[in-house]
C-alpha positions in Angstrom: 31.4 170.1 259.5 32.0 173.4 258.1 35.6 173.0 259.0 36.0 169.5 257.2 34.0 170.9 254.3 36.3 173.8 253.9 39.4 171.6 254.5 38.0 169.0 252.0 37.4 171.9 249.6 40.9 173.1 249.9 42.2 169.6 249.3 39.9 169.3 246.4 41.2 172.3 244.8 44.7 171.4 245.4 44.0 168.0 243.8 42.6 169.9 240.9 45.6 172.0 240.7 47.9 169.1 240.7 46.0 167.5 237.9 46.1 170.8 236.0 49.8 171.2 236.2 50.8 168.3 234.3 48.3 169.2 231.5 49.9 172.6 231.4 53.3 171.1 231.2 52.2 168.8 228.1 50.6 171.9 226.5 53.6 174.1 226.9 55.9 171.4 225.9 54.0 170.9 222.8 54.1 174.7 222.1 57.7 174.6 222.5 58.1 171.8 220.0 55.8 173.5 217.5 57.7 176.7 217.8 61.1 175.0 217.3 59.7 173.1 214.4 58.2 176.2 212.8 61.6 178.2 213.3 63.4 175.3 211.6 61.0 175.3 208.7 61.3 179.1 208.2 64.5 180.1 206.6 66.4 182.8 208.7 66.8 186.0 206.8 70.0 186.3 204.9 72.4 188.9 206.2 73.4 191.2 203.4 76.0 193.8 203.3 74.5 197.1 202.8 74.1 198.4 199.3 76.7 200.4 198.1 75.6 203.3 195.8 78.4 204.3 193.4 79.0 207.9 192.4 79.0 208.7 188.7 81.3 210.3 186.5 80.0 214.1 186.6 79.7 214.1 190.4 83.1 212.7 190.7 84.3 215.5 188.3 82.6 218.1 190.3 84.3 217.0 193.5 87.7 216.9 191.9 87.3 220.4 190.7 86.3 221.6 194.1 89.5 219.9 195.7 91.8 221.3 192.8 90.4 224.8 193.5 90.9 224.5 197.3 94.4 222.8 197.2 95.5 225.1 194.3 94.2 228.3 195.9 95.8 227.5 199.3 99.0 226.3 197.6 99.3 229.6 195.6 98.6 231.9 198.5 101.5 230.1 200.5 103.7 230.3 197.4 103.1 233.9 196.9 104.1 234.6 200.5 107.4 232.9 200.1 110.3 235.1 199.0 112.0 232.5 196.9 108.9 232.0 194.6 108.4 235.8 194.5 112.0 236.2 193.3 111.6 233.2 190.7 108.7 235.2 189.1 110.6 238.3 188.4 112.7 238.3 185.3 116.2 237.4 185.5 116.3 237.2 189.3 118.1 233.8 189.4 118.2 232.8 185.9 115.6 231.0 183.7 114.5 227.7 185.1 116.6 227.9 188.2 113.8 228.1 190.8 110.8 227.6 188.4 110.7 223.9 189.5 110.2 224.7 193.2 106.6 226.0 192.9 105.7 223.1 190.6 107.3 220.5 193.1 105.5 222.2 196.0 102.1 222.1 194.2 102.7 218.5 193.4 103.7 217.7 197.0 100.6 219.7 198.3 98.1 217.8 196.0 99.8 214.4 197.0 99.6 215.2 200.7 96.0 216.4 200.5 94.7 213.5 198.6 96.6 210.8 200.4 96.0 212.2 204.0 92.3 213.1 203.4 91.2 209.9 201.7 93.4 207.8 204.1 92.0 209.4 207.2 88.4 210.3 206.3 87.9 208.2 203.1 87.0 211.4 201.4 88.5 214.9 200.4 86.7 218.1 201.1 85.1 218.2 197.7 83.8 214.5 198.2 82.5 215.6 201.8 80.7 218.6 200.1 79.0 216.1 198.0 78.5 213.2 200.4 80.7 210.6 199.0 83.8 208.5 200.1 86.3 206.1 198.8 86.0 202.6 200.1 87.3 199.1 199.5 84.9 196.6 197.6 83.4 195.5 200.9 82.7 199.0 202.0 85.6 199.2 204.5 87.9 202.3 205.0 91.0 202.3 202.6 93.5 203.4 205.1 96.6 205.5 204.2 98.6 202.9 202.4 96.0 202.2 199.9 95.1 206.0 199.5 98.9 206.6 198.7 98.9 203.8 196.1 95.7 204.8 194.6 96.9 208.5 194.3 100.2 207.5 192.6 98.5 205.0 190.4 96.0 207.6 189.3 98.8 210.2 188.5 100.9 207.5 186.6 97.8 206.5 184.5 96.9 210.1 184.0 100.4 210.9 182.6 100.5 207.7 180.5 97.1 208.0 178.8 97.1 211.9 179.0 94.2 211.9 181.3 91.9 209.9 179.1 91.9 207.0 181.6 89.6 209.0 183.7 86.8 208.3 181.2 86.8 204.7 182.3 84.9 206.0 185.3 82.0 207.0 182.7 82.0 203.6 181.0 82.3 201.1 184.0 79.1 199.9 185.4 80.2 200.8 189.0 81.8 204.0 187.9 85.3 202.9 188.8 88.5 204.2 187.2 91.2 202.0 186.2 93.1 202.9 189.6 90.0 201.9 191.4 89.7 198.7 189.5 93.2 197.7 190.2 93.1 198.4 193.8 89.6 197.2 194.5 88.2 200.4 195.6 85.0 202.4 194.9 83.7 205.9 195.3 80.3 205.6 197.0 77.5 207.8 198.4 77.5 208.1 202.4 74.6 206.1 203.8 
């Protein structure tokens, strides 16, 4: 009797288990439907591009001054070491104006290479790096060497055409962009 009672007890429990399983399945199915319905009702969070904080006029001027001091200083040291430039600075060595264009062209080339290569490769010059900013496209992506080259020569051309006054557009634009930035779709932003 004890055996049959225990066997009946086991069968009784298994019968209860069998009845409980469908109930659990129904409850879990209802839970899944409720979760799916609530996930449909809730709007998914919008994926936004990270905010780009534009650099103002005076911080950009400070970075530009640092860049000019760096490139100008290094270029002047190199030019002073070259015998052709040393001869050009002494009176009458080669005639007036014969070699004087050499140092000017070398400085212009040094500035162009510096700004194009640094902005193209790193999105930033040393002056911008010191302050923690960089040049990017409107969407925040890197500008690359081609855009850096065009941006530099556009800035130089606009500077010559307006006697440098075009740089004031950085102060008046809501995103602090110069004309060259607006034309190319670039911005100077703080690093994140």
